[in-house]
N, C-alpha and C positions, 0 to 999 in steps of 0.2 A: 781615773778620768777616762777609762775606756768605755764607759757606758754610752749607749746610743740614746740621744734625747728623744723622749716620747716613742720608744721603740714599738710597743704594741699598737698604739694609736696610729703611728705612721704606717705600719704594715696594713692595718685595716683600711686606711685612707687610700693607699696605693692599690690594694685589692679592689676597692670600690671603683677607682679610676680605670682599672683594667676591665672590670665588668661593663662600665659605660663605653669604653673605647671598643671593646670586642663586639658590642651590639651596634653601636652607631657608626663607628669608623670615623675617619677624618672628613672634613668638608662642611660641617655645620658651624653656626655662629657660637661665640662663647656662651651666650645666655642659654642656649639649648643644653650645652654640657653642664652648665651651672645647675639648671633645673634637674637634670638627670643625676648629677652628683648628690644633690639634696635628697632625691628620692632614694638612692641606694644607701647613703649614709644613715638616713632614718631607718631603713630596713635593717641595717646592721646595729641599730640601737644607739646611734650617736645623735647629738644635738647640734645641727649646723645652723649658724646664724648667717643670714644672707645680707649682703651689702651693708655690713656693719660700719657705722660712722665712727671715726676716731679723730679727735682733735689733735692738732700739731702745734706745739709751742716753740717759740724762739725768744730767748732772753725774757721769759716770763709773759710774753704776749702771744695770744692765739693768732696764728698765721693762716688758719683755715683747717681743712679736714681732708682725710682720705676716706674713701669708701672701699672697704675690703670685700673681695668677692665672697669668701666664706671664712668663718671661724668655727672650728669644730671643737665641741666640748669645752669652749672657752680656753683652749690650750694651744691649738695649732691654726695658723693662718694658711689658707689655701689661695693661691693666685692662679687662676685658670687662664689658659691661653689657647688660641686656635690659630697658630702661626706655623711657618715652615720649620722653625728651629727655636729652641730656647736661647735667648741672647743674654749677654752679660748685663744689659740694662734691665732685663726682667728679674734677674737675681738681685741686682742692686735695689730695685723697687721693693722686692720682698723684704730685704734687710731694713729698708726704711720703714716699712710697715711694722717690723718687729721692734724697732727703736721707738716708734710711736705708741705701741701697745704695751711694751715691756715684756712681751711673750718671748719664749726662747726658740721656737721653731716655726718656720714657714716651709711649705712645699709648693714649688712652682710646677704645675702640671700642664703639659702641652698636648692637646688633642688634634692639632692641625697637621702633624707630620704623618708619614707612612706608618710609623709605629708610635706607640705612646711614649712620651718623654716626661721625666720628672727630675727635679733637682731639690735636694734638701738644703735649706739655708738656716744656719744656726747663729743666733745672736749670743755671742760669748759674753757680752757686757751685761745683758739681761736687765737693763735699767731703762725705765720709761723716761722719755723726754718730758719734763715737767717744768713748771715755772720756777721751782726752787733748785733746779740742777745748774751747777756752774759749768762753764765750758773749759776745755783743756787748752 
């Protein structure tokens, strides 16, 4: 169980984030960083999906949807921020996105601080919230 989830892809994503941060620095809006991340991720040979819509179900009924900032190679959710600090609520939001998608890894990346910040969020349950899932 010592394996790091999506190790190589994670490394490549963080490398891309450093490339973006080193050139742009802090102070821009999230959408600028999102576009720059898409540019660099594509340059690295990845397939980023922007503003991917994910439906959320509760007891079999659709309650609405999330729009994910980026999903890379259909495997990793990226939640991009331009704030002073990554907060617990940002990590919880990323975990909710993982629950909604059934994916195992999200990375919260913050471009708004004096240095690049990132947090890996792992969904240990790895089960998508669907209409046929029972609650505990």
